[in-house]
OpenMM code with the backbone's topology and positions (N, CA, C; nanometers):
from openmm import Vec3, app, unit

residues = "MET LYS LYS PHE ILE ILE TRP ASN ALA GLU MET PRO SER GLY THR LYS GLU GLY PHE MET ASP TRP GLU ALA ASN PHE LEU ALA GLN GLU GLY ILE VAL GLY ASN ILE GLN SER VAL LYS GLN ALA LEU LYS GLU ARG GLU ASP ALA GLY SER THR LEU ILE THR GLU GLN LEU ALA LEU PRO HIS PHE LYS ILE ASP GLU ALA LYS GLU ALA ALA ILE ILE PHE VAL GLN SER ALA GLN PRO ILE ALA GLU TRP GLU PRO GLY ILE SER ILE ASP ARG PHE LEU CYS VAL VAL VAL PRO ASP SER LYS ASN LYS LYS ASP LEU GLU GLN LEU LYS ASN PHE PHE VAL TRP MET ALA SER ASP GLY ILE LEU GLU GLU LEU SER LEU GLY SER LYS GLU VAL VAL GLN GLY LEU ILE SER GLN MET GLU ASP".split()
positions = [
    Vec3(0.1565, 2.5859, 1.2151),
    Vec3(0.1631, 2.4831, 1.1141),
    Vec3(0.0761, 2.5290, 0.9971),
    Vec3(0.1331, 2.5165, 0.8779),
    Vec3(0.0577, 2.5521, 0.7580),
    Vec3(-0.0163, 2.4297, 0.7068),
    Vec3(-0.1361, 2.4544, 0.6536),
    Vec3(-0.2169, 2.3473, 0.5952),
    Vec3(-0.2568, 2.3891, 0.4543),
    Vec3(-0.2444, 2.2963, 0.3600),
    Vec3(-0.2798, 2.3210, 0.2214),
    Vec3(-0.3650, 2.2056, 0.1710),
    Vec3(-0.4605, 2.2369, 0.0848),
    Vec3(-0.5392, 2.1349, 0.0156),
    Vec3(-0.5316, 2.1690, -0.1328),
    Vec3(-0.4787, 2.0766, -0.2109),
    Vec3(-0.4663, 2.0957, -0.3554),
    Vec3(-0.5445, 1.9848, -0.4233),
    Vec3(-0.6441, 2.0226, -0.5004),
    Vec3(-0.7306, 1.9251, -0.5670),
    Vec3(-0.7055, 1.9307, -0.7167),
    Vec3(-0.7035, 1.8169, -0.7819),
    Vec3(-0.6768, 1.8057, -0.9261),
    Vec3(-0.5399, 1.8621, -0.9633),
    Vec3(-0.4418, 1.8361, -0.8806),
    Vec3(-0.3055, 1.8851, -0.9064),
    Vec3(-0.2494, 1.8172, -1.0305),
    Vec3(-0.1900, 1.8969, -1.1154),
    Vec3(-0.1251, 1.8453, -1.2361),
    Vec3(0.0188, 1.8103, -1.2025),
    Vec3(0.0533, 1.6841, -1.2166),
    Vec3(0.1887, 1.6364, -1.1895),
    Vec3(0.2707, 1.6392, -1.3175),
    Vec3(0.4021, 1.6613, -1.3058),
    Vec3(0.4860, 1.6632, -1.4259),
    Vec3(0.4925, 1.5276, -1.4953),
    Vec3(0.4681, 1.4226, -1.4226),
    Vec3(0.4613, 1.2885, -1.4809),
    Vec3(0.3765, 1.2042, -1.3871),
    Vec3(0.3353, 1.0901, -1.4314),
    Vec3(0.2532, 1.0033, -1.3486),
    Vec3(0.3343, 0.9054, -1.2664),
    Vec3(0.4529, 0.9482, -1.2223),
    Vec3(0.5424, 0.8606, -1.1472),
    Vec3(0.5638, 0.9114, -1.0050),
    Vec3(0.6137, 0.8243, -0.9199),
    Vec3(0.6472, 0.8630, -0.7825),
    Vec3(0.7513, 0.9753, -0.7823),
    Vec3(0.8509, 0.9637, -0.8688),
    Vec3(0.9555, 1.0669, -0.8770),
    Vec3(0.8969, 1.2004, -0.9219),
    Vec3(0.8028, 1.1948, -1.0172),
    Vec3(0.7359, 1.3170, -1.0613),
    Vec3(0.6577, 1.3816, -0.9491),
    Vec3(0.5922, 1.3002, -0.8666),
    Vec3(0.5203, 1.3537, -0.7516),
    Vec3(0.6176, 1.4208, -0.6547),
    Vec3(0.7299, 1.3558, -0.6286),
    Vec3(0.8291, 1.4133, -0.5368),
    Vec3(0.8826, 1.5460, -0.5896),
    Vec3(0.9052, 1.5542, -0.7207),
    Vec3(0.9471, 1.6811, -0.7815),
    Vec3(0.8408, 1.7883, -0.7585),
    Vec3(0.7151, 1.7512, -0.7824),
    Vec3(0.6051, 1.8458, -0.7647),
    Vec3(0.6011, 1.8947, -0.6202),
    Vec3(0.6087, 1.8015, -0.5252),
    Vec3(0.6015, 1.8385, -0.3836),
    Vec3(0.7169, 1.9306, -0.3440),
    Vec3(0.8374, 1.8984, -0.3861),
    Vec3(0.9537, 1.9812, -0.3521),
    Vec3(0.9371, 2.1227, -0.4081),
    Vec3(0.8919, 2.1332, -0.5313),
    Vec3(0.8706, 2.2653, -0.5914),
    Vec3(0.7600, 2.3418, -0.5198),
    Vec3(0.6516, 2.2734, -0.4852),
    Vec3(0.5412, 2.3379, -0.4132),
    Vec3(0.5899, 2.3936, -0.2794),
    Vec3(0.6639, 2.3130, -0.2040),
    Vec3(0.7123, 2.3579, -0.0730),
    Vec3(0.8064, 2.4778, -0.0849),
    Vec3(0.8872, 2.4801, -0.1891),
    Vec3(0.9760, 2.5946, -0.2106),
    Vec3(0.8948, 2.7186, -0.2481),
    Vec3(0.7973, 2.7031, -0.3366),
    Vec3(0.7130, 2.8164, -0.3775),
    Vec3(0.6384, 2.8762, -0.2584),
    Vec3(0.5969, 2.7923, -0.1657),
    Vec3(0.5222, 2.8390, -0.0486),
    Vec3(0.6129, 2.8901, 0.0626),
    Vec3(0.7437, 2.8816, 0.0441),
    Vec3(0.8374, 2.9333, 0.1425),
    Vec3(0.8571, 2.8443, 0.2643),
    Vec3(0.8138, 2.7191, 0.2557),
    Vec3(0.8326, 2.6264, 0.3682),
    Vec3(0.9789, 2.5827, 0.3747),
    Vec3(1.0389, 2.5597, 0.2586),
    Vec3(1.1799, 2.5228, 0.2480),
    Vec3(1.2439, 2.6054, 0.1380),
    Vec3(1.3760, 2.6112, 0.1394),
    Vec3(1.4459, 2.6878, 0.0376),
    Vec3(1.5159, 2.6027, -0.0662),
    Vec3(1.5583, 2.4840, -0.0286),
    Vec3(1.6394, 2.4016, -0.1172),
    Vec3(1.5592, 2.2830, -0.1696),
    Vec3(1.5216, 2.2884, -0.2944),
    Vec3(1.4410, 2.1831, -0.3569),
    Vec3(1.5135, 2.0492, -0.3532),
    Vec3(1.6437, 2.0486, -0.3792),
    Vec3(1.7186, 1.9228, -0.3813),
    Vec3(1.7205, 1.8559, -0.2444),
    Vec3(1.7254, 1.9346, -0.1377),
    Vec3(1.7219, 1.8770, -0.0025),
    Vec3(1.5889, 1.8068, 0.0233),
    Vec3(1.4810, 1.8659, -0.0244),
    Vec3(1.3491, 1.8059, -0.0074),
    Vec3(1.3413, 1.6754, -0.0858),
    Vec3(1.3852, 1.6781, -0.2105),
    Vec3(1.3826, 1.5567, -0.2926),
    Vec3(1.4630, 1.4451, -0.2266),
    Vec3(1.5777, 1.4795, -0.1728),
    Vec3(1.6619, 1.3797, -0.1069),
    Vec3(1.5933, 1.3243, 0.0180),
    Vec3(1.5319, 1.4124, 0.0981),
    Vec3(1.4630, 1.3674, 0.2195),
    Vec3(1.3444, 1.2771, 0.1848),
    Vec3(1.2698, 1.3127, 0.0804),
    Vec3(1.1577, 1.2291, 0.0368),
    Vec3(1.2063, 1.0932, -0.0129),
    Vec3(1.3116, 1.0933, -0.0904),
    Vec3(1.3654, 0.9677, -0.1444),
    Vec3(1.4133, 0.8774, -0.0303),
    Vec3(1.4858, 0.9354, 0.0646),
    Vec3(1.5342, 0.8561, 0.1776),
    Vec3(1.4181, 0.7959, 0.2563),
    Vec3(1.3115, 0.8739, 0.2757),
    Vec3(1.1960, 0.8225, 0.3497),
    Vec3(1.1280, 0.7106, 0.2717),
    Vec3(1.1102, 0.7281, 0.1415),
    Vec3(1.0471, 0.6240, 0.0601),
    Vec3(1.1331, 0.4977, 0.0557),
    Vec3(1.2646, 0.5148, 0.0519),
    Vec3(1.3547, 0.3993, 0.0513),
    Vec3(1.3490, 0.3224, 0.1830),
    Vec3(1.3123, 0.3911, 0.2922),
    Vec3(1.3067, 0.3275, 0.4239),
    Vec3(1.1858, 0.2354, 0.4389),
    Vec3(1.0823, 0.2575, 0.3605),
    Vec3(0.9626, 0.1739, 0.3697),
    Vec3(0.8425, 0.2430, 0.3108),
    Vec3(0.7392, 0.1671, 0.2909),
    Vec3(0.6178, 0.2165, 0.2263),
    Vec3(0.5519, 0.3285, 0.3062),
    Vec3(0.5002, 0.4270, 0.2345),
    Vec3(0.4233, 0.5339, 0.2967),
    Vec3(0.2745, 0.5187, 0.2672),
    Vec3(0.2367, 0.4090, 0.2043),
    Vec3(0.0966, 0.3815, 0.1741),
    Vec3(0.0243, 0.3479, 0.3047),
    Vec3(-0.0833, 0.4232, 0.3369),
    Vec3(-0.1539, 0.3971, 0.4627),
    Vec3(-0.2949, 0.3413, 0.4407),
    Vec3(-0.3501, 0.3576, 0.3222),
    Vec3(-0.4725, 0.2894, 0.2809),
    Vec3(-0.4522, 0.2531, 0.1345),
    Vec3(-0.5486, 0.1840, 0.0769),
    Vec3(-0.5355, 0.1467, -0.0641),
    Vec3(-0.5389, 0.2675, -0.1569),
    Vec3(-0.5868, 0.3821, -0.1085),
    Vec3(-0.5986, 0.5016, -0.1917),
    Vec3(-0.5158, 0.6201, -0.1434),
    Vec3(-0.4459, 0.6079, -0.0314),
    Vec3(-0.3815, 0.7240, 0.0304),
    Vec3(-0.2403, 0.6906, 0.0783),
    Vec3(-0.1468, 0.7779, 0.0416),
    Vec3(-0.0085, 0.7651, 0.0902),
    Vec3(0.0219, 0.8815, 0.1835),
    Vec3(0.1156, 0.8606, 0.2722),
    Vec3(0.1579, 0.9617, 0.3692),
    Vec3(0.3073, 0.9886, 0.3516),
    Vec3(0.3446, 1.0551, 0.2406),
    Vec3(0.4870, 1.0884, 0.2249),
    Vec3(0.5243, 1.1979, 0.3252),
    Vec3(0.6130, 1.1658, 0.4150),
    Vec3(0.6512, 1.2591, 0.5201),
    Vec3(0.8025, 1.2545, 0.5396),
    Vec3(0.8544, 1.3636, 0.5913),
    Vec3(0.9984, 1.3694, 0.6124),
    Vec3(1.0327, 1.4801, 0.7100),
    Vec3(1.1499, 1.4664, 0.7689),
    Vec3(1.2056, 1.5667, 0.8601),
    Vec3(1.3202, 1.6338, 0.7872),
    Vec3(1.3272, 1.7669, 0.7982),
    Vec3(1.4320, 1.8396, 0.7282),
    Vec3(1.4727, 1.9620, 0.8101),
    Vec3(1.6032, 1.9839, 0.8207),
    Vec3(1.6570, 2.0948, 0.8995),
    Vec3(1.6016, 2.2300, 0.8587),
    Vec3(1.5927, 2.2524, 0.7293),
    Vec3(1.5629, 2.3875, 0.6817),
    Vec3(1.4151, 2.4246, 0.6769),
    Vec3(1.3249, 2.3336, 0.7135),
    Vec3(1.1824, 2.3688, 0.7132),
    Vec3(1.1593, 2.4821, 0.8130),
    Vec3(1.0905, 2.5839, 0.7671),
    Vec3(1.0652, 2.6999, 0.8526),
    Vec3(0.9558, 2.6721, 0.9555),
    Vec3(0.8664, 2.5780, 0.9222),
    Vec3(0.7611, 2.5368, 1.0144),
    Vec3(0.7024, 2.4053, 0.9651),
    Vec3(0.6229, 2.3436, 1.0500),
    Vec3(0.5556, 2.2197, 1.0100),
    Vec3(0.4511, 2.2525, 0.9038),
    Vec3(0.4269, 2.1568, 0.8146),
    Vec3(0.3269, 2.1765, 0.7098),
    Vec3(0.2590, 2.0445, 0.6777),
    Vec3(0.1305, 2.0548, 0.6456),
    Vec3(0.0513, 1.9411, 0.5999),
    Vec3(-0.0078, 1.9813, 0.4654),
    Vec3(0.0124, 1.8961, 0.3661),
    Vec3(-0.0380, 1.9237, 0.2321),
    Vec3(-0.1195, 1.8030, 0.1879),
    Vec3(-0.2498, 1.8220, 0.1703),
    Vec3(-0.3330, 1.7169, 0.1143),
    Vec3(-0.3386, 1.7397, -0.0357),
    Vec3(-0.3025, 1.6381, -0.1123),
    Vec3(-0.2989, 1.6497, -0.2583),
    Vec3(-0.3842, 1.5401, -0.3197),
    Vec3(-0.4731, 1.5811, -0.4087),
    Vec3(-0.5451, 1.4868, -0.4923),
    Vec3(-0.4978, 1.5175, -0.6330),
    Vec3(-0.4288, 1.4233, -0.6952),
    Vec3(-0.3712, 1.4487, -0.8274),
    Vec3(-0.4751, 1.4246, -0.9370),
    Vec3(-0.4618, 1.5009, -1.0445),
    Vec3(-0.5554, 1.4905, -1.1569),
    Vec3(-0.5529, 1.3506, -1.2173),
    Vec3(-0.4362, 1.2903, -1.2205),
    Vec3(-0.4200, 1.1541, -1.2720),
    Vec3(-0.3518, 1.0697, -1.1635),
    Vec3(-0.3914, 0.9455, -1.1487),
    Vec3(-0.3250, 0.8605, -1.0486),
    Vec3(-0.1748, 0.8472, -1.0764),
    Vec3(-0.1009, 0.8343, -0.9698),
    Vec3(0.0414, 0.8076, -0.9793),
    Vec3(0.0562, 0.6557, -0.9937),
    Vec3(0.1030, 0.6152, -1.1098),
    Vec3(0.1156, 0.4719, -1.1392),
    Vec3(0.2268, 0.4107, -1.0549),
    Vec3(0.1997, 0.2933, -1.0051),
    Vec3(0.3008, 0.2156, -0.9339),
    Vec3(0.3604, 0.2894, -0.8142),
    Vec3(0.2743, 0.3534, -0.7334),
    Vec3(0.3268, 0.4124, -0.6094),
    Vec3(0.3958, 0.3017, -0.5298),
    Vec3(0.3280, 0.1909, -0.5256),
    Vec3(0.3840, 0.0653, -0.4773),
    Vec3(0.3607, -0.0338, -0.5903),
    Vec3(0.4368, -0.1428, -0.5971),
    Vec3(0.4145, -0.2379, -0.7066),
    Vec3(0.2679, -0.2795, -0.7188),
    Vec3(0.2100, -0.2529, -0.8350),
    Vec3(0.0720, -0.2889, -0.8625),
    Vec3(-0.0319, -0.1951, -0.8051),
    Vec3(0.0099, -0.0865, -0.7413),
    Vec3(-0.0847, 0.0053, -0.6772),
    Vec3(-0.0662, 0.1467, -0.7320),
    Vec3(-0.1738, 0.2019, -0.7872),
    Vec3(-0.1761, 0.3397, -0.8344),
    Vec3(-0.2714, 0.4176, -0.7443),
    Vec3(-0.2293, 0.5363, -0.7016),
    Vec3(-0.3131, 0.6177, -0.6124),
    Vec3(-0.3136, 0.7623, -0.6590),
    Vec3(-0.4120, 0.8366, -0.6084),
    Vec3(-0.4200, 0.9779, -0.6451),
    Vec3(-0.4376, 1.0700, -0.5253),
    Vec3(-0.4202, 1.0172, -0.4036),
    Vec3(-0.4338, 1.1007, -0.2838),
    Vec3(-0.3117, 1.0851, -0.1943),
    Vec3(-0.2680, 1.2007, -0.1457),
    Vec3(-0.1453, 1.2056, -0.0669),
    Vec3(-0.1639, 1.3032, 0.0477),
    Vec3(-0.1202, 1.2644, 0.1634),
    Vec3(-0.1204, 1.3509, 0.2796),
    Vec3(0.0257, 1.3698, 0.3175),
    Vec3(0.0815, 1.4801, 0.2714),
    Vec3(0.2250, 1.5068, 0.2875),
    Vec3(0.2481, 1.5838, 0.4175),
    Vec3(0.3480, 1.5416, 0.4924),
    Vec3(0.3791, 1.6060, 0.6191),
    Vec3(0.5268, 1.6437, 0.6196),
    Vec3(0.5515, 1.7713, 0.6462),
    Vec3(0.6880, 1.8223, 0.6587),
    Vec3(0.7127, 1.8482, 0.8068),
    Vec3(0.8162, 1.7850, 0.8588),
    Vec3(0.8512, 1.7987, 0.9997),
    Vec3(0.9809, 1.8770, 1.0094),
    Vec3(0.9768, 1.9962, 1.0705),
    Vec3(1.1019, 2.0692, 1.0877),
    Vec3(1.1903, 1.9979, 1.1886),
    Vec3(1.3186, 1.9985, 1.1630),
    Vec3(1.4127, 1.9345, 1.2542),
    Vec3(1.4515, 2.0363, 1.3610),
    Vec3(1.3524, 2.0728, 1.4402),
    Vec3(1.3762, 2.1733, 1.5436),
    Vec3(1.3160, 2.1258, 1.6745),
    Vec3(1.3441, 2.1966, 1.7757),
    Vec3(1.2888, 2.1643, 1.9064),
    Vec3(1.1718, 2.2569, 1.9393),
    Vec3(1.1121, 2.3163, 1.8358),
    Vec3(0.9998, 2.4062, 1.8535),
    Vec3(0.8820, 2.3283, 1.9128),
    Vec3(0.8494, 2.3583, 2.0376),
    Vec3(0.7445, 2.2828, 2.1060),
    Vec3(0.6089, 2.2994, 2.0396),
    Vec3(0.5820, 2.4146, 1.9829),
    Vec3(0.4536, 2.4363, 1.9158),
    Vec3(0.4411, 2.3428, 1.7960),
    Vec3(0.5454, 2.3340, 1.7135),
    Vec3(0.5426, 2.2432, 1.5981),
    Vec3(0.5216, 2.0991, 1.6427),
    Vec3(0.5946, 2.0575, 1.7444),
    Vec3(0.5848, 1.9196, 1.7919),
    Vec3(0.4453, 1.8888, 1.8463),
    Vec3(0.3871, 1.9819, 1.9181),
    Vec3(0.2529, 1.9629, 1.9727),
    Vec3(0.1489, 1.9575, 1.8604),
    Vec3(0.1624, 2.0447, 1.7613),
    Vec3(0.0690, 2.0446, 1.6491),
    Vec3(0.0779, 1.9141, 1.5706),
    Vec3(0.1979, 1.8656, 1.5487),
    Vec3(0.2144, 1.7391, 1.4760),
    Vec3(0.1575, 1.6220, 1.5555),
    Vec3(0.1783, 1.6219, 1.6851),
    Vec3(0.1208, 1.5171, 1.7699),
    Vec3(-0.0312, 1.5198, 1.7582),
    Vec3(-0.0901, 1.6385, 1.7663),
    Vec3(-0.2353, 1.6522, 1.7535),
    Vec3(-0.2833, 1.6040, 1.6168),
    Vec3(-0.2071, 1.6330, 1.5135),
    Vec3(-0.2432, 1.5896, 1.3784),
    Vec3(-0.2491, 1.4378, 1.3703),
    Vec3(-0.1480, 1.3689, 1.4207),
    Vec3(-0.1459, 1.2227, 1.4112),
    Vec3(-0.2538, 1.1583, 1.4986),
    Vec3(-0.2836, 1.2175, 1.6126),
    Vec3(-0.3944, 1.1678, 1.6952),
    Vec3(-0.5258, 1.1864, 1.6193),
    Vec3(-0.5457, 1.3029, 1.5599),
    Vec3(-0.6660, 1.3321, 1.4812),
    Vec3(-0.6795, 1.2333, 1.3658),
    Vec3(-0.5692, 1.2102, 1.2946),
    Vec3(-0.5720, 1.1223, 1.1784),
    Vec3(-0.6127, 0.9799, 1.2175),
    Vec3(-0.5796, 0.9386, 1.3389),
    Vec3(-0.6121, 0.8033, 1.3841),
    Vec3(-0.7556, 0.7914, 1.4359),
    Vec3(-0.8278, 0.9019, 1.4421),
    Vec3(-0.9663, 0.8994, 1.4895),
    Vec3(-1.0541, 0.8194, 1.3948),
    Vec3(-1.1633, 0.7675, 1.4479),
    Vec3(-1.2564, 0.6861, 1.3695),
    Vec3(-1.2993, 0.7559, 1.2408),
    Vec3(-1.2801, 0.6880, 1.1314),
    Vec3(-1.3315, 0.7332, 1.0034),
    Vec3(-1.2503, 0.8377, 0.9306),
    Vec3(-1.1516, 0.8984, 0.9934),
    Vec3(-1.0765, 1.0067, 0.9282),
    Vec3(-1.0020, 0.9547, 0.8056),
    Vec3(-0.9278, 0.8460, 0.8187),
    Vec3(-0.8522, 0.7947, 0.7044),
    Vec3(-0.9440, 0.7541, 0.5888),
    Vec3(-1.0581, 0.6954, 0.6217),
    Vec3(-1.1521, 0.6572, 0.5165),
    Vec3(-1.2042, 0.7810, 0.4427),
    Vec3(-1.2373, 0.8851, 0.5161),
    Vec3(-1.2867, 1.0081, 0.4531),
    Vec3(-1.1777, 1.0745, 0.3684),
    Vec3(-1.0542, 1.0747, 0.4179),
    Vec3(-0.9444, 1.1321, 0.3395),
    Vec3(-0.9177, 1.0489, 0.2148),
    Vec3(-0.9364, 0.9183, 0.2246),
    Vec3(-0.9107, 0.8270, 0.1131),
    Vec3(-1.0180, 0.8326, 0.0055),
    Vec3(-1.1425, 0.8535, 0.0461),
    Vec3(-1.2545, 0.8402, -0.0472),
    Vec3(-1.3445, 0.9631, -0.0566),
    Vec3(-1.3335, 1.0538, 0.0388),
    Vec3(-1.4257, 1.1665, 0.0461),
    Vec3(-1.4115, 1.2662, -0.0676),
    Vec3(-1.5177, 1.3409, -0.0890),
    Vec3(-1.5182, 1.4460, -0.1908),
    Vec3(-1.4275, 1.5615, -0.1475),
    Vec3(-1.4054, 1.6516, -0.2388),
    Vec3(-1.3242, 1.7699, -0.2101),
    Vec3(-1.3819, 1.8452, -0.0901),
    Vec3(-1.5135, 1.8605, -0.0875),
    Vec3(-1.5782, 1.9353, 0.0205),
    Vec3(-1.5599, 1.8649, 0.1552),
    Vec3(-1.5693, 1.7325, 0.1549),
    Vec3(-1.5516, 1.6559, 0.2788),
    Vec3(-1.4084, 1.6712, 0.3293),
    Vec3(-1.3116, 1.6548, 0.2402),
    Vec3(-1.1700, 1.6668, 0.2793),
    Vec3(-1.1409, 1.8079, 0.3296),
    Vec3(-1.1888, 1.9093, 0.2591),
    Vec3(-1.1671, 2.0474, 0.3028),
    Vec3(-1.2255, 2.0707, 0.4408),
    Vec3(-1.3460, 2.0183, 0.4629),
    Vec3(-1.4105, 2.0340, 0.5938),
    Vec3(-1.3317, 1.9678, 0.7045),
    Vec3(-1.2847, 1.8463, 0.6788),
    Vec3(-1.2064, 1.7744, 0.7800),
    Vec3(-1.0784, 1.8477, 0.8150),
    Vec3(-1.0057, 1.8868, 0.7144),
    Vec3(-0.8756, 1.9519, 0.7405),
    Vec3(-0.8941, 2.0897, 0.8022),
    Vec3(-0.9962, 2.1631, 0.7620),
    Vec3(-1.0170, 2.2944, 0.8208),
    Vec3(-1.0602, 2.2839, 0.9671),
    Vec3(-1.1277, 2.1754, 1.0036),
    Vec3(-1.1698, 2.1552, 1.1424),
    Vec3(-1.0604, 2.0954, 1.2298),
    Vec3(-0.9570, 2.0431, 1.1679),
    Vec3(-0.8484, 1.9817, 1.2433),
    Vec3(-0.7857, 2.0855, 1.3333),
    Vec3(-0.7733, 2.0506, 1.4583),
    Vec3(-0.7149, 2.1443, 1.5542),
    Vec3(-0.5642, 2.1512, 1.5385),
    Vec3(-0.5101, 2.2712, 1.5583),
    Vec3(-0.3649, 2.2872, 1.5613),
    Vec3(-0.3234, 2.2509, 1.6997),
] * unit.nanometer
topology = app.Topology()
chain = topology.addChain("A")
for resn in residues:
    res = topology.addResidue(resn, chain)
    for name in ("N", "CA", "C"):
        topology.addAtom(name, app.Element.getBySymbol(name[0]), res)
């Protein structure tokens, strides 16, 4: 599973759609996926299914996609808040999760460990409010 931390990311616009464009392009550049439009569609479908906001400051945009080469976690702190992530709520932190649509047991085990870790005491609060150094430390210590 690949892990990325991007701090002060410049988004093409301060909108949810702009963030999704940024994420799709980032995943393609990193070789996690090949088709940007497939990623955008998967993100849109997930957002349409229900809110990905998990704290007042942090969203968990996640999706499953056939073409993902492996699981990936991308922590993003945007330079400017994304206005209206949800009605009346602007946020600047995102924990993006790409789930390959495969039966790869290693990917599934790593993702299970990630969600158990994320539910541990204080982790969400630190990801929501912590400094760059705190977030980097947490994610680097996260077990695969």
